[in-house]
N, C-alpha and C positions, 0 to 999 in steps of 0.2 A: 786389366787391359776391360776396356769398357765396351758394354754392349746398349745397342737400342732394346727396350724391351718389345717384344715381338706381339701382343695383345694391348687393346686398346683400354686398356681396364683401370684406369689411375686415371684422377681427376684434379680441378682448380683449384686451389685457395679461394676463400672468400674475398679476398678482395685482387685487384690488377695491377695495383700499384704495390712500390716498393722495389727493392732491387739485393740481388744477392751478390759477395764478393766475385768477379770474374775466375779468382783461381785462389781454395779453398782445402786446407789440408783436414783430412777429415783424421782422425786417431781412434782407435777402439783398444781398450784394456777393459779384462773383468780381475777383478781382485788383482789388481795390478802388474798383471800379466797381458802382454800383447795379443792381440788375436790374430794371426795372418789366415788368409784365404778365404776370407768372412765376405759374405753378397754384401753390398750397401745400394740401397734404391734411393733415389734423388728425384723427388715428384717436382713439380710445379703446384701442388698444393699441401696441406692441410689435411692427411689424410683421418688424421680422429674425428674431427668437425665433419666432416663428411660421412661415415658411420653412422656417428653421432645423430646426426640430423635425420638420416635413414630410419635409426631402430627409433627415432621418437614417434616417428609416422609408421612403423609395424603395425600392420591390423591386430597385432595379440601380441600381450607382454612378455617380454623374455621369462624362460621357465626358471626360476630361483636355481642359480648355480651353486649353491651351499652346501647342500646335500653331494653332489658331485666332489664339491672342495674336499668337503670334511674325507673323503674317501682317500682322494689325493694324500692329505697332510697322513691318511693313517699307511700308506702305500709307502710314502716320502719318511717316515719313521722307522719302519722297518730298513729299508734300503738303507739310511744311515747309519743303524745298527749294524748292518752286514757290515758298513766301509769302516767302521772302528773295530770289530773284533779281528784277536789276531790273527795272523796266515796260518792256514792249514784248520782253522777251527770250523768245521762244517756247521754249527749248531745256528749261527746267524740268516744264514743262505737258506740254511731250509724253515727258517722262521717266515723267511719272506717270501719263501715260496709259496708256499700255505698261507701266505695273508694273500698273494697275488691269486692264489687257485680259490680264495672265500671270498674277494670284494673285484674283482676286473671283471666277472660279467654284471654287477651290477654297474661297475662302471661304464663299459659301455655302452649301457640302454641309457643312463646318464647322456652320454655326448652325443648319443645319435639325436637323441630330443632336443640339445643345443643346437647341432648342425643342422638340423632341419628349421628352425628356428630362426637362422641365420640366413640357411638359403631362401626362407622367405620375406626377411628384413631388410637382403642385402641383392635383391632377385634387379631394383634398375641401376646398380651399381656401374655396371658396366655402359650401357648406354647411354646413361648420365652425363657421368663424370666425361665420355668419350665426345660427348658436344662441347664442355668445358672448356677440355685439352683443346680441340682445332678453335675455337674463340681465341685463346693463346694463342695456339701457334706456338707452345713450347713441348715437346716431345718428353716423356719422363727418360730415363737412363737407369742404367747398372752399372757399377765398379766392384773391385776386389781389392781387399785389403790387401798389402806386401808384408815383406820383412819390417817389422817392428809395429806392426799393425795398424800401417798408414797407408794412406792413398793421397794423391793429389785430384779434386774435383776441379774437373774446368767445366763454368759452364757455358751452355752453349748462347743463350740469350740471358740480357737481363730481368730482371724479375722477382717474384719471392720465390723460394726454392727451400726444400725439406728434405731432409733426412733420415730415411728409414731403414731401422736393421732388427731384424727377428733373429735370436742366436742360444742354441740350445745351451742349460746351466750343464755343466760337465759332472759337476758332483751333485744333480738333481736333476734325472730324468723325469722327472714330473711337475718339473719348471720351464721357465724357457727367462731368457732379460727381452725385451724391447724397448726402439727407442725410436721417436717420433719428435726429433726438432729441427728447427731453424736451421738453415743454411746459412751464417752469418758472419762477416769477418774474414780473416784470413786462417782462420782454423776452430776447427772444435773438435772437444774430447769428447769421447761416447764412454762412459765408466758406471759404472756400476753405481755409483751417486747418483747419476741423473736418469737413470732407469728404472722403467718397472719392471717388478721380478714376478713374476704371473705365473699362476697352475694353466699345466697345458690341458685347457678344458677342451 
């Protein structure tokens, strides 16, 4: 079921020309498995380009994410070991719990620093992108995948559109799948091959 977004926090593409297909079937699969009930966001802009432009103008550089990523990798390894452990064997779970107790306080400190930088870097996002959205007269909206991981997206107006999806990695609680692709042609297939697999910073 399609829903209009209730906030003006989404922006326009860098160009006003071009058009998407009036009707496009978007299919989402992760490791070959269709994903049902996943919210997809349809935008009249390239979200990544907008964020990159704002980050380039940020008053301070982004804190180095490498220390946080390294900690998440360590937690991920412990989680993977627990998942592979024989049923009923408590040792891997205890090892994960011990590592979480050791590392998560530091993870929280580093995440707080990343979030603070993002708040400062992207503080103009809502107002700037809202202005462009009004100029385009094309509102973003959401839809949800149904059986088979598919949803038919019907564009209300011509122009360039993008589909954006963020989905948790069910096999890795410290990572997510992210897609931001042009909505072109009569079908768009979102798979792990064209996704970014990124740490949940």
